[in-house]
gemmi code that builds the backbone of each chain (N, CA, C; Angstrom):
import gemmi

chains = {
    "A": [
        ("MET", (-11.812, -13.769, 19.949), (-10.001, -13.456, 20.721), (-9.088, -13.447, 20.369)),
        ("PRO", (-8.025, -12.183, 21.133), (-7.114, -12.058, 20.276), (-6.012, -13.292, 20.958)),
        ("ASN", (-5.222, -13.814, 19.842), (-4.291, -14.927, 20.157), (-2.906, -14.105, 20.781)),
        ("THR", (-2.893, -14.071, 21.652), (-1.900, -13.403, 23.175), (-0.389, -13.350, 21.903)),
        ("GLN", (-0.586, -15.326, 22.139), (1.247, -15.549, 21.647), (1.399, -14.602, 20.589)),
        ("THR", (0.386, -15.009, 19.529), (1.303, -14.765, 18.079), (1.132, -12.632, 18.571)),
        ("ASP", (-0.046, -12.210, 18.555), (0.137, -11.033, 18.363), (1.541, -10.753, 19.257)),
        ("THR", (2.256, -11.361, 20.067), (3.621, -11.000, 21.148), (4.237, -11.462, 20.645)),
        ("LYS", (4.644, -12.764, 18.934), (5.155, -12.825, 17.805), (5.365, -11.480, 17.008)),
        ("THR", (3.913, -11.319, 16.704), (4.325, -9.954, 15.887), (4.801, -9.291, 16.423)),
        ("ALA", (4.912, -7.933, 17.738), (5.065, -7.486, 17.416), (6.811, -7.618, 18.230)),
        ("THR", (6.826, -9.081, 18.582), (8.582, -8.772, 18.939), (8.832, -8.307, 16.616)),
        ("LEU", (8.726, -9.335, 16.166), (9.559, -9.378, 14.464), (9.362, -7.842, 14.331)),
        ("SER", (8.141, -6.853, 14.909), (8.080, -5.685, 13.830), (9.219, -4.822, 14.686)),
        ("GLU", (9.297, -5.258, 16.118), (10.399, -4.686, 17.351), (11.578, -4.613, 16.852)),
        ("LEU", (11.417, -6.510, 15.776), (13.717, -6.594, 14.911), (13.430, -6.367, 14.243)),
        ("LYS", (12.666, -5.206, 13.002), (12.274, -5.321, 11.463), (13.100, -3.848, 12.291)),
        ("LEU", (12.286, -3.175, 13.130), (12.792, -1.600, 13.275), (13.767, -1.643, 13.903)),
        ("GLU", (15.112, -2.561, 14.651), (15.333, -2.368, 15.094), (17.062, -2.542, 14.499)),
        ("GLY", (18.193, -2.111, 14.819), (19.452, -2.420, 13.581), (19.847, -1.785, 12.529)),
        ("ARG", (20.406, -2.230, 11.770), (21.038, -1.515, 10.846), (20.119, -2.003, 9.366)),
        ("TRP", (20.269, -1.276, 7.661), (19.691, -2.230, 6.984), (20.168, -1.419, 5.781)),
        ("ARG", (20.149, -2.805, 4.730), (21.386, -1.311, 3.297), (20.105, -1.673, 2.121)),
        ("VAL", (20.204, -0.889, 1.737), (19.869, -0.187, 0.780), (20.530, -1.053, -0.667)),
        ("VAL", (19.980, -2.022, -1.548), (20.885, -2.392, -2.253), (20.022, -2.203, -4.033)),
        ("VAL", (20.551, -2.342, -4.506), (20.591, -1.837, -6.141), (21.063, -3.196, -6.879)),
        ("LEU", (19.488, -3.609, -7.343), (19.779, -4.890, -8.663), (19.950, -4.072, -9.675)),
        ("ASN", (20.891, -5.416, -10.486), (21.099, -4.503, -12.498), (19.732, -4.994, -13.049)),
        ("ASP", (19.696, -4.498, -13.529), (18.409, -4.701, -14.580), (19.274, -3.976, -15.945)),
        ("PRO", (18.793, -5.258, -17.193), (19.515, -5.232, -18.340), (18.703, -3.758, -18.946)),
        ("VAL", (17.836, -3.432, -17.985), (17.700, -2.010, -19.728), (17.962, -0.407, -19.019)),
        ("ASN", (17.857, -0.457, -17.293), (18.643, 0.986, -17.585), (20.011, 1.685, -18.157)),
        ("LEU", (20.121, 2.619, -18.350), (21.588, 2.808, -19.179), (21.728, 3.177, -18.107)),
        ("MET", (23.402, 3.384, -17.686), (24.469, 3.477, -17.189), (24.128, 5.070, -16.747)),
        ("SER", (24.312, 6.089, -18.311), (23.953, 6.841, -17.602), (23.367, 7.169, -16.655)),
        ("TYR", (21.274, 6.881, -16.422), (20.413, 7.195, -16.658), (21.154, 6.868, -14.870)),
        ("VAL", (21.438, 5.207, -14.286), (22.173, 5.138, -13.256), (22.848, 6.158, -12.466)),
        ("VAL", (23.745, 6.095, -12.919), (24.776, 7.205, -12.883), (23.513, 8.405, -12.454)),
        ("LEU", (23.058, 8.962, -13.152), (22.149, 10.467, -12.384), (21.548, 9.901, -11.413)),
        ("VAL", (20.886, 9.008, -11.608), (19.814, 8.352, -9.951), (20.592, 8.648, -8.844)),
        ("PHE", (21.708, 7.990, -8.453), (22.611, 7.936, -7.328), (22.822, 8.973, -7.081)),
        ("LYS", (23.032, 10.133, -8.489), (23.656, 11.447, -8.286), (22.813, 12.302, -6.823)),
        ("LYS", (20.896, 11.968, -7.967), (20.190, 12.178, -7.412), (19.493, 12.629, -6.199)),
        ("VAL", (19.471, 10.984, -6.190), (17.909, 10.168, -4.522), (19.853, 10.251, -3.335)),
        ("PHE", (20.938, 10.244, -3.930), (22.040, 10.197, -2.792), (22.787, 10.939, -2.746)),
        ("ALA", (22.606, 12.460, -3.382), (23.562, 12.829, -3.660), (25.440, 12.917, -4.097)),
        ("PHE", (25.833, 11.656, -4.592), (27.055, 11.366, -4.296), (27.590, 12.272, -5.939)),
        ("ASP", (28.843, 12.308, -5.533), (29.461, 12.942, -6.155), (29.861, 11.990, -7.802)),
        ("GLU", (30.245, 12.303, -8.973), (30.548, 11.342, -10.109), (31.318, 10.313, -9.799)),
        ("LYS", (32.472, 10.689, -9.252), (32.827, 9.601, -9.031), (32.249, 8.187, -8.285)),
        ("THR", (31.905, 8.858, -7.724), (31.318, 7.587, -6.336), (30.116, 6.876, -7.036)),
        ("ALA", (29.469, 7.695, -7.830), (27.952, 7.851, -8.348), (28.375, 6.723, -9.394)),
        ("ARG", (29.106, 6.767, -10.155), (29.592, 6.079, -11.170), (30.884, 4.562, -11.145)),
        ("LYS", (31.426, 4.571, -9.750), (31.835, 3.219, -9.398), (30.613, 2.650, -8.331)),
        ("LYS", (29.654, 3.282, -7.845), (28.051, 1.805, -7.842), (27.750, 1.543, -8.805)),
        ("MET", (27.242, 2.574, -9.857), (26.824, 2.283, -11.107), (28.263, 0.602, -11.915)),
        ("LEU", (28.789, 1.096, -11.677), (29.446, -0.261, -12.101), (29.305, -0.983, -11.135)),
        ("GLU", (29.555, -1.592, -9.653), (29.149, -2.612, -9.062), (27.659, -3.002, -9.603)),
        ("VAL", (26.910, -2.384, -9.719), (25.554, -2.827, -10.611), (25.621, -3.481, -11.085)),
        ("HIS", (26.050, -3.256, -12.171), (26.629, -3.468, -13.748), (27.443, -4.827, -13.650)),
        ("GLU", (28.061, -4.847, -12.815), (29.350, -5.914, -12.759), (29.405, -7.653, -11.975)),
        ("GLN", (28.820, -6.370, -11.198), (28.440, -7.818, -9.826), (27.068, -7.883, -9.774)),
        ("GLY", (26.105, -7.520, -10.241), (24.533, -7.401, -10.554), (24.500, -7.089, -9.085)),
        ("ARG", (24.969, -5.784, -7.847), (24.139, -5.673, -6.692), (25.332, -3.955, -6.658)),
        ("SER", (24.657, -3.226, -5.302), (25.020, -2.647, -4.802), (24.627, -1.553, -3.700)),
        ("VAL", (25.755, -2.201, -2.635), (24.754, -1.500, -1.017), (25.382, -0.005, -1.645)),
        ("VAL", (24.176, 0.705, -1.667), (24.301, 2.063, -1.449), (24.019, 3.119, -0.433)),
        ("TRP", (23.192, 2.875, 0.489), (23.109, 3.427, 1.867), (22.818, 2.332, 2.894)),
        ("SER", (23.284, 2.040, 4.317), (22.849, 1.428, 4.975), (22.379, 2.523, 6.791)),
        ("GLY", (21.553, 2.250, 7.020), (20.901, 3.183, 8.204), (19.929, 2.296, 8.474)),
        ("LEU", (18.990, 3.061, 9.466), (18.320, 2.926, 10.128), (16.730, 2.325, 9.435)),
        ("ARG", (16.013, 1.450, 9.520), (14.771, 0.644, 8.606), (13.925, 1.901, 7.674)),
        ("GLU", (13.440, 3.220, 8.923), (12.715, 3.918, 8.533), (13.005, 4.220, 6.751)),
        ("LYS", (14.282, 4.647, 7.147), (14.701, 5.640, 6.158), (15.360, 5.352, 4.735)),
        ("ALA", (15.790, 3.728, 5.487), (16.488, 3.021, 4.296), (14.818, 2.065, 3.148)),
        ("GLU", (13.832, 2.435, 4.426), (12.475, 2.326, 3.077), (12.281, 3.008, 1.728)),
        ("ALA", (12.503, 4.276, 2.648), (12.173, 5.926, 1.729), (13.196, 5.744, 0.689)),
        ("TYR", (14.414, 5.209, 1.026), (15.640, 5.353, -0.354), (14.595, 4.192, -1.831)),
        ("VAL", (14.305, 3.131, -0.090), (13.980, 1.868, -1.676), (12.596, 2.521, -2.788)),
        ("PHE", (11.709, 3.031, -1.753), (10.488, 3.717, -2.328), (11.151, 5.035, -3.483)),
        ("THR", (12.180, 5.767, -3.425), (12.262, 6.659, -4.229), (13.274, 6.130, -5.118)),
        ("LEU", (14.141, 4.783, -5.042), (14.776, 4.229, -6.464), (13.745, 3.937, -7.255)),
        ("GLN", (12.397, 3.522, -6.102), (11.106, 2.306, -7.418), (10.286, 3.561, -8.053)),
        ("GLN", (10.859, 4.970, -7.539), (9.963, 5.961, -8.025), (10.744, 6.176, -9.188)),
        ("TRP", (12.840, 5.471, -9.413), (13.222, 6.276, -11.034), (13.193, 4.964, -11.636)),
        ("HIS", (11.949, 3.808, -10.999), (12.355, 2.403, -11.784), (13.663, 1.728, -11.842)),
        ("LEU", (14.301, 1.887, -10.350), (15.474, 1.207, -10.427), (15.107, -0.699, -9.126)),
        ("THR", (15.135, -1.508, -9.270), (15.788, -2.066, -8.321), (15.939, -2.207, -7.454)),
        ("ALA", (15.110, -1.828, -6.075), (16.350, -2.047, -5.920), (15.124, -2.781, -3.579)),
        ("THR", (16.306, -3.213, -2.944), (16.036, -3.886, -2.017), (16.556, -3.451, -0.607)),
        ("LEU", (15.967, -4.079, 0.078), (16.720, -3.740, 1.598), (17.069, -4.943, 2.442)),
        ("GLU", (18.644, -5.509, 2.906), (19.098, -6.260, 3.413), (19.481, -6.835, 5.183)),
        ("PRO", (19.424, -6.850, 6.221), (19.918, -6.211, 7.297), (21.539, -6.062, 7.286)),
        ("ASP", (21.928, -5.377, 7.802), (23.509, -4.863, 7.916), (24.190, -6.021, 9.530)),
        ("GLU", (24.541, -6.683, 8.488), (24.790, -7.528, 9.532), (26.512, -7.533, 10.632)),
        ("THR", (26.993, -6.012, 10.149), (28.441, -5.176, 9.937), (28.176, -4.748, 11.119)),
        ("HIS", (27.477, -4.582, 12.055), (26.829, -3.914, 12.962), (26.354, -4.218, 14.208)),
    ],
    "B": [
        ("MET", (15.677, 29.816, -19.013), (15.721, 28.215, -18.797), (16.067, 27.539, -19.714)),
        ("LYS", (16.997, 26.916, -19.655), (17.897, 25.712, -20.601), (16.829, 25.341, -21.050)),
        ("ARG", (17.151, 25.302, -22.764), (15.702, 24.153, -23.330), (16.573, 23.704, -24.695)),
        ("ILE", (16.310, 21.907, -25.263), (16.725, 21.895, -25.788), (15.285, 21.193, -27.288)),
        ("GLU", (15.911, 21.370, -28.317), (15.050, 21.175, -29.530), (15.589, 20.085, -29.992)),
        ("VAL", (14.525, 19.053, -30.548), (14.757, 17.691, -31.497), (14.098, 17.523, -31.924)),
        ("LYS", (14.839, 17.941, -34.097), (13.777, 17.671, -35.147), (13.554, 16.150, -34.761)),
        ("LEU", (13.382, 15.923, -35.441), (12.484, 14.257, -35.327), (12.015, 14.565, -36.756)),
        ("ALA", (12.309, 12.595, -36.977), (11.882, 12.258, -39.064), (10.054, 12.007, -37.741)),
        ("LEU", (9.284, 12.310, -38.526), (7.715, 11.776, -38.443), (7.547, 10.320, -38.680)),
        ("PRO", (7.795, 10.256, -40.385), (7.618, 9.066, -40.629), (7.877, 7.474, -39.629)),
        ("VAL", (9.379, 8.039, -39.362), (10.552, 7.230, -38.398), (9.591, 7.176, -36.883)),
        ("VAL", (9.105, 8.473, -36.342), (8.630, 8.285, -35.331), (7.060, 7.923, -34.302)),
        ("ALA", (6.332, 8.390, -36.237), (4.674, 8.063, -35.536), (4.549, 6.141, -35.264)),
        ("PRO", (5.137, 6.007, -36.057), (4.569, 4.053, -35.394), (5.299, 3.696, -34.214)),
        ("LEU", (6.273, 3.888, -34.098), (7.308, 4.062, -32.480), (6.615, 4.632, -31.807)),
        ("LEU", (5.625, 5.494, -31.503), (4.387, 5.834, -30.675), (2.958, 5.203, -30.235)),
        ("ASP", (3.179, 4.607, -31.480), (1.857, 3.635, -31.832), (2.317, 2.803, -30.737)),
        ("VAL", (3.753, 2.466, -30.545), (4.007, 1.050, -29.553), (3.495, 1.725, -28.025)),
        ("VAL", (4.461, 2.791, -27.808), (4.041, 2.989, -26.140), (2.350, 3.792, -26.173)),
        ("ARG", (1.598, 3.813, -26.730), (0.469, 4.460, -26.809), (-0.100, 2.713, -26.815)),
        ("GLU", (0.551, 1.482, -26.712), (-0.293, 0.390, -26.427), (0.438, -0.081, -24.891)),
        ("LEU", (1.522, 0.626, -24.824), (1.823, 0.146, -23.359), (1.428, 0.805, -22.689)),
        ("ALA", (0.816, 1.553, -22.420), (0.431, 2.964, -21.750), (-0.939, 2.306, -21.039)),
        ("ASP", (-1.406, 1.656, -21.365), (-2.496, 1.055, -20.772), (-2.201, -0.159, -19.867)),
        ("GLY", (-0.661, -1.017, -20.541), (0.152, -1.733, -18.710), (0.173, -1.660, -17.779)),
        ("LEU", (1.173, 0.073, -17.914), (1.593, 1.045, -17.072), (0.629, 1.299, -16.403)),
        ("ALA", (-0.449, 1.645, -16.909), (-1.575, 2.469, -15.729), (-1.416, 1.388, -15.298)),
        ("HIS", (-1.414, 0.176, -14.917), (-1.597, -1.007, -14.240), (-0.306, -1.248, -13.261)),
        ("ASN", (0.066, -1.423, -14.323), (1.416, -2.660, -12.657), (2.426, -1.488, -13.184)),
        ("LEU", (3.689, -2.082, -12.066), (4.633, -1.480, -12.229), (6.034, -2.239, -13.360)),
        ("ALA", (6.741, -0.712, -13.378), (7.493, -1.119, -14.741), (8.958, -2.199, -14.380)),
        ("ALA", (8.772, -1.940, -13.502), (10.176, -2.416, -11.817), (9.223, -3.196, -10.471)),
        ("PRO", (9.801, -4.434, -10.702), (9.259, -4.979, -9.208), (9.803, -4.347, -8.079)),
        ("LEU", (7.618, -4.342, -7.279), (8.411, -3.252, -6.305), (9.389, -4.603, -4.885)),
        ("GLY", (10.116, -4.276, -5.158), (11.686, -4.409, -4.022), (11.570, -5.400, -2.784)),
        ("LEU", (10.395, -4.504, -1.705), (10.329, -5.290, -0.668), (9.390, -5.589, -0.106)),
        ("SER", (9.535, -7.349, 0.295), (9.070, -8.197, 0.471), (8.174, -8.898, 1.690)),
        ("ASP", (8.945, -8.380, 2.210), (8.495, -7.804, 4.083), (7.352, -7.087, 4.454)),
        ("LEU", (6.785, -5.872, 3.486), (6.176, -5.184, 3.568), (5.091, -5.675, 4.419)),
        ("GLU", (4.146, -5.317, 4.990), (2.924, -4.783, 5.287), (2.219, -5.243, 4.230)),
        ("PRO", (1.265, -5.683, 4.468), (0.290, -5.353, 3.234), (-0.042, -4.478, 2.129)),
        ("GLU", (-0.953, -4.146, 3.657), (-1.577, -2.435, 3.114), (-0.278, -1.076, 2.844)),
        ("ASP", (1.010, -1.158, 4.029), (1.830, -0.898, 2.967), (2.202, -0.597, 1.778)),
        ("ARG", (2.284, -2.255, 1.767), (3.229, -2.754, -0.047), (1.397, -1.892, -0.951)),
        ("GLY", (-0.004, -2.140, -0.370), (-0.506, -1.518, -1.296), (-0.280, -0.105, -1.866)),
        ("ALA", (-0.634, 0.340, -0.558), (-0.196, 2.106, -0.622), (0.983, 2.274, -1.502)),
        ("TRP", (2.454, 1.952, -1.424), (3.550, 1.643, -1.787), (3.315, 2.005, -3.351)),
        ("ALA", (2.856, 0.885, -3.744), (2.090, 0.398, -5.220), (1.118, 1.077, -5.587)),
        ("ASP", (0.555, 1.926, -4.847), (-0.694, 2.819, -5.765), (0.136, 4.289, -5.410)),
        ("GLU", (0.899, 4.604, -4.986), (1.096, 5.933, -4.918), (2.521, 5.649, -6.183)),
        ("LEU", (3.153, 4.893, -6.678), (4.382, 4.126, -7.728), (3.116, 4.460, -9.215)),
        ("LEU", (2.277, 4.081, -8.447), (1.621, 4.032, -9.896), (0.748, 5.001, -10.369)),
        ("VAL", (-0.110, 5.695, -9.611), (-0.348, 7.358, -10.248), (1.234, 8.293, -11.068)),
        ("ALA", (2.090, 8.135, -9.966), (3.315, 8.964, -10.240), (3.701, 8.344, -12.504)),
        ("GLN", (3.516, 6.834, -12.415), (4.428, 6.884, -13.257), (2.793, 6.572, -14.552)),
        ("ARG", (2.188, 6.858, -14.236), (0.441, 7.194, -15.181), (1.084, 8.749, -16.013)),
        ("GLU", (1.396, 9.103, -14.552), (2.008, 10.588, -14.994), (2.678, 10.971, -15.940)),
        ("GLU", (3.527, 9.927, -15.763), (5.614, 10.062, -16.081), (4.977, 10.103, -17.773)),
        ("VAL", (4.359, 8.679, -17.898), (3.456, 8.204, -19.466), (2.442, 9.343, -20.180)),
        ("ARG", (1.882, 9.938, -19.427), (1.018, 11.310, -19.720), (2.042, 11.960, -20.392)),
        ("VAL", (2.970, 12.571, -19.785), (3.071, 13.686, -19.868), (4.587, 13.743, -21.455)),
        ("LEU", (4.600, 11.865, -20.607), (6.261, 12.034, -22.028), (4.861, 12.302, -23.500)),
        ("LEU", (3.995, 11.109, -22.684), (2.508, 11.421, -24.811), (1.912, 12.397, -25.112)),
        ("GLY", (2.105, 13.041, -24.209), (1.687, 15.204, -24.739), (2.695, 15.483, -24.933)),
        ("LEU", (3.535, 15.050, -25.294), (4.790, 15.503, -26.233), (4.579, 15.898, -27.651)),
        ("PHE", (4.155, 14.832, -28.097), (3.864, 14.508, -29.417), (2.326, 14.816, -29.585)),
        ("ASP", (1.988, 16.178, -29.692), (1.048, 16.626, -29.911), (0.495, 16.716, -30.973)),
        ("ASP", (-0.478, 17.728, -31.544), (-0.340, 17.717, -33.010), (0.431, 18.873, -34.014)),
        ("GLU", (1.461, 20.120, -32.643), (2.159, 20.560, -32.618), (3.424, 19.586, -33.398)),
        ("PHE", (3.788, 19.058, -32.490), (4.480, 17.809, -33.299), (4.606, 17.732, -34.093)),
        ("PHE", (2.938, 17.067, -34.733), (2.753, 16.304, -36.328), (2.970, 17.401, -36.924)),
        ("SER", (3.102, 18.595, -37.011), (3.289, 19.545, -38.156), (4.448, 20.085, -38.521)),
        ("GLU", (4.668, 20.002, -36.782), (6.127, 20.502, -36.717), (7.571, 19.567, -37.084)),
        ("GLY", (7.273, 18.539, -35.970), (7.905, 17.334, -35.999), (9.370, 17.590, -34.719)),
        ("VAL", (9.029, 18.594, -34.120), (9.564, 18.828, -32.618), (9.569, 18.809, -31.984)),
        ("VAL", (10.302, 18.550, -30.807), (10.028, 18.540, -29.348), (10.928, 19.055, -28.608)),
        ("ALA", (10.898, 19.821, -27.928), (11.087, 20.605, -26.738), (11.137, 20.029, -25.196)),
        ("PHE", (12.586, 19.826, -24.612), (12.645, 19.486, -23.047), (13.232, 20.575, -22.813)),
        ("ASP", (13.170, 20.733, -21.877), (13.301, 21.739, -20.475), (13.470, 21.246, -19.058)),
        ("GLU", (13.612, 22.186, -18.433), (14.647, 21.729, -16.848), (12.457, 21.460, -16.236)),
        ("ASP", (11.903, 22.100, -17.155), (10.339, 21.369, -15.997), (10.282, 20.743, -16.147)),
        ("ASN", (10.555, 19.845, -17.495), (10.204, 17.852, -18.243), (11.059, 17.094, -17.825)),
        ("ALA", (11.948, 17.387, -17.742), (13.547, 16.521, -18.454), (13.698, 15.673, -16.571)),
        ("GLU", (12.547, 16.271, -16.107), (12.683, 14.833, -15.135), (11.531, 13.439, -15.326)),
        ("ILE", (10.307, 14.241, -15.812), (10.072, 12.877, -15.844), (10.048, 12.399, -16.881)),
        ("ILE", (10.387, 13.171, -17.320), (10.479, 12.684, -19.267), (11.755, 11.212, -19.177)),
        ("VAL", (12.667, 12.034, -18.625), (13.904, 10.306, -18.689), (12.961, 9.370, -17.325)),
        ("ARG", (12.366, 9.661, -16.594), (11.704, 8.351, -15.960), (10.158, 7.746, -16.784)),
        ("ALA", (10.129, 8.831, -17.384), (8.448, 7.828, -18.037), (9.978, 6.691, -18.890)),
        ("CYS", (10.593, 7.593, -19.378), (11.572, 6.634, -20.727), (11.562, 5.000, -20.171)),
        ("ALA", (11.941, 5.034, -18.990), (12.534, 4.111, -17.886), (11.515, 3.049, -17.828)),
        ("ALA", (10.760, 3.367, -17.796), (9.307, 2.745, -17.319), (8.929, 2.035, -18.642)),
        ("ILE", (8.787, 2.610, -19.594), (8.732, 1.664, -21.267), (9.575, 1.503, -21.297)),
        ("ARG", (10.629, 1.557, -21.505), (11.872, 0.691, -21.734), (11.505, -0.575, -20.594)),
        ("LEU", (11.482, -0.778, -19.823), (11.163, -1.777, -18.276), (10.295, -2.693, -19.010)),
        ("ARG", (8.813, -2.033, -19.754), (7.682, -2.946, -19.913), (8.064, -2.919, -21.305)),
        ("LEU", (8.397, -2.342, -22.633), (8.533, -2.773, -23.560), (9.976, -4.373, -23.301)),
        ("ARG", (10.754, -4.713, -22.385), (11.457, -5.436, -22.343), (10.003, -7.170, -22.174)),
        ("GLU", (9.771, -6.458, -21.008), (8.908, -7.108, -20.372), (7.911, -8.028, -21.337)),
        ("GLN", (6.687, -7.113, -22.335), (6.272, -7.549, -23.190), (6.147, -7.908, -24.350)),
        ("PHE", (8.023, -7.247, -25.188), (7.985, -8.226, -26.721), (9.603, -8.352, -26.845)),
        ("LEU", (11.021, -7.773, -25.586), (12.237, -8.279, -25.906), (12.861, -9.469, -25.474)),
        ("LYS", (11.937, -10.066, -24.781), (12.279, -11.006, -23.227), (13.667, -11.627, -24.322)),
        ("ASP", (12.669, -12.567, -24.944), (13.380, -13.332, -26.226), (15.098, -13.436, -27.115)),
        ("LEU", (14.806, -12.010, -27.148), (15.951, -11.743, -27.445), (17.719, -11.781, -26.451)),
        ("GLY", (17.331, -11.321, -24.762), (18.470, -12.140, -24.089), (18.813, -11.059, -23.375)),
        ("ASP", (19.643, -10.388, -22.417), (19.833, -9.197, -21.427), (21.191, -8.639, -22.300)),
        ("GLU", (21.903, -9.958, -23.455), (23.227, -8.883, -23.351), (22.742, -8.425, -24.881)),
        ("VAL", (21.939, -8.689, -25.426), (21.402, -7.979, -25.943), (20.491, -6.795, -26.331)),
        ("LEU", (20.240, -6.725, -24.990), (19.551, -5.316, -24.616), (20.584, -4.389, -24.158)),
        ("GLU", (21.098, -4.806, -23.104), (22.577, -4.003, -22.409), (23.530, -3.562, -23.867)),
        ("SER", (23.842, -4.073, -24.853), (24.837, -3.550, -25.638), (23.918, -3.227, -27.418)),
        ("SER", (22.590, -3.476, -27.084), (21.546, -2.766, -28.183), (22.381, -3.574, -29.844)),
        ("GLU", (22.855, -4.151, -29.532), (23.929, -4.795, -30.719), (22.761, -5.412, -31.393)),
        ("VAL", (22.166, -5.469, -32.451), (21.577, -6.926, -32.962), (20.869, -6.300, -34.656)),
        ("ALA", (20.954, -6.933, -35.211), (20.402, -6.831, -37.095), (18.516, -7.161, -36.839)),
        ("LEU", (18.587, -5.694, -37.569), (16.971, -6.025, -36.930), (16.771, -6.486, -38.021)),
        ("SER", (16.799, -6.268, -38.944), (16.089, -6.372, -40.272), (15.943, -8.687, -39.983)),
        ("VAL", (16.795, -9.471, -38.888), (16.190, -10.882, -39.206), (15.060, -10.918, -37.625)),
        ("LEU", (14.799, -9.591, -37.254), (13.557, -9.592, -35.940), (11.762, -9.604, -37.157)),
        ("PRO", (11.571, -10.481, -35.907), (10.138, -9.984, -36.551), (9.590, -9.506, -36.534)),
        ("GLU", (9.130, -8.407, -37.498), (8.110, -6.749, -37.420), (7.623, -6.221, -35.532)),
        ("PRO", (6.861, -7.188, -34.451), (6.443, -6.923, -33.078), (7.333, -6.525, -32.909)),
        ("THR", (8.217, -7.124, -32.866), (9.985, -7.023, -32.645), (10.195, -6.295, -32.432)),
        ("ARG", (11.044, -6.176, -33.670), (11.579, -4.964, -34.757), (11.346, -3.396, -33.983)),
        ("ARG", (9.743, -3.397, -34.192), (8.751, -2.318, -33.807), (9.120, -1.591, -31.988)),
        ("ALA", (9.832, -3.207, -31.748), (9.238, -2.548, -30.146), (11.055, -2.217, -30.387)),
        ("PHE", (12.413, -2.626, -30.720), (13.115, -2.707, -30.020), (13.442, -1.537, -30.550)),
        ("MET", (13.200, -0.930, -32.000), (13.245, 0.996, -32.337), (12.718, 1.458, -31.150)),
        ("CYS", (11.574, 1.446, -30.212), (10.924, 2.527, -29.449), (12.381, 2.139, -28.127)),
        ("TYR", (12.569, 1.353, -28.598), (13.360, 1.022, -26.764), (14.222, 1.933, -27.428)),
        ("LEU", (14.883, 1.444, -28.727), (16.373, 2.690, -28.437), (16.396, 4.158, -28.448)),
        ("PHE", (14.788, 4.495, -29.124), (14.442, 5.574, -29.357), (14.786, 6.254, -27.901)),
        ("LEU", (13.790, 5.124, -26.857), (14.014, 6.026, -25.989), (14.871, 6.482, -24.634)),
        ("ALA", (15.795, 5.170, -25.570), (17.128, 5.676, -24.795), (17.630, 7.042, -25.621)),
        ("THR", (17.596, 7.154, -26.655), (18.572, 8.289, -27.227), (17.680, 9.372, -26.211)),
        ("ILE", (16.095, 9.184, -25.826), (15.702, 10.364, -25.727), (16.724, 11.040, -24.254)),
        ("GLN", (16.371, 9.981, -23.360), (16.866, 9.849, -22.000), (19.049, 10.230, -22.540)),
        ("GLU", (19.280, 10.057, -23.104), (20.402, 10.558, -23.195), (21.166, 11.877, -23.473)),
        ("LEU", (20.181, 11.931, -24.981), (20.027, 13.534, -24.833), (19.163, 14.583, -23.239)),
        ("ILE", (18.807, 14.322, -23.570), (18.261, 14.777, -21.499), (19.145, 14.622, -21.192)),
        ("ILE", (20.541, 13.432, -20.816), (21.234, 13.289, -19.285), (22.444, 14.455, -19.657)),
        ("GLU", (22.787, 14.143, -21.347), (23.976, 15.542, -21.546), (23.526, 16.100, -21.595)),
        ("HIS", (22.338, 17.186, -21.472), (22.120, 18.698, -22.280), (21.545, 18.793, -20.689)),
        ("LEU", (20.930, 18.982, -19.572), (19.740, 18.826, -19.065), (19.746, 18.116, -17.627)),
        ("ASP", (21.147, 17.745, -17.706), (21.168, 16.760, -15.965), (21.222, 17.320, -14.889)),
        ("SER", (21.566, 18.807, -15.248), (22.231, 19.581, -13.957), (20.606, 20.517, -13.618)),
        ("SER", (19.558, 20.003, -14.059), (18.418, 21.058, -13.976), (17.957, 19.798, -13.211)),
        ("ILE", (17.994, 18.570, -13.885), (17.010, 17.269, -12.777), (17.807, 17.198, -11.041)),
        ("LEU", (19.073, 17.211, -11.739), (19.955, 17.613, -10.270), (19.893, 18.817, -9.425)),
        ("ASP", (19.108, 19.709, -9.652), (19.511, 21.131, -8.700), (18.084, 21.371, -8.555)),
        ("ALA", (16.852, 20.861, -9.026), (15.632, 20.650, -9.372), (15.071, 19.607, -7.706)),
    ],
}
model = gemmi.Model(1)
for chain_id, residues in chains.items():
    chain = gemmi.Chain(chain_id)
    for i, (resn, *xyz) in enumerate(residues, 1):
        res = gemmi.Residue()
        res.name, res.seqid = resn, gemmi.SeqId(i, " ")
        for name, pos in zip(("N", "CA", "C"), xyz):
            atom = gemmi.Atom()
            atom.name, atom.element = name, gemmi.Element(name[0])
            atom.pos, atom.b_iso = gemmi.Position(*pos), 0.0
            res.add_atom(atom)
        chain.add_residue(res)
    model.add_chain(chain)
structure = gemmi.Structure()
structure.add_model(model)
structure.setup_entities()
């Protein structure tokens, strides 16, 4: 017999996860070249050269950069694409909205 | 079609390709970069990892395919708009794996600056670091000459 309380909790958590805005955060790694990270940002997010370089330097100097924010589903798709390029990326709730 | 050809010194490159071949097995089963989302449902997580691994295996296959019999007779590899993106990604995956498997003891600062006295490194580390630099050079060449091919693809 299904546990109704647990099912309800799970559903609520899933709904919460899908609601609101999420940030795509790229984390620094010591391996990928700066020029490579710039290329990836231009390719994946269609950033111009200046924005891509600015975001890359944030990753390099601060260890992380928020590169996009929006709905969870699209944010997940961006993390997947960044992973295809072998960058380390994660999501965090965007509490500014 | 824009294309660049690079002449490589076989005695230098051949041992580095052995390093890449050694790593290919690991990259067939393990992602080069850690999977970012910890809160994915296990089923989704598995599906993501499977799809990423298929792509990663293909990248390594294409990279190793550059170094075929013709390469070993002519010493030349060619990059063009058809292979630029997949090769540049393969290099990233292998460099990450090199760090995990051989280069962690060097420290992140050394890896970022690529400045190290090769002569003081033990042989397996030295060979891995040479391979790490070789793959970075390939990436730099492709990004310098073929970035528009990748961006427009």
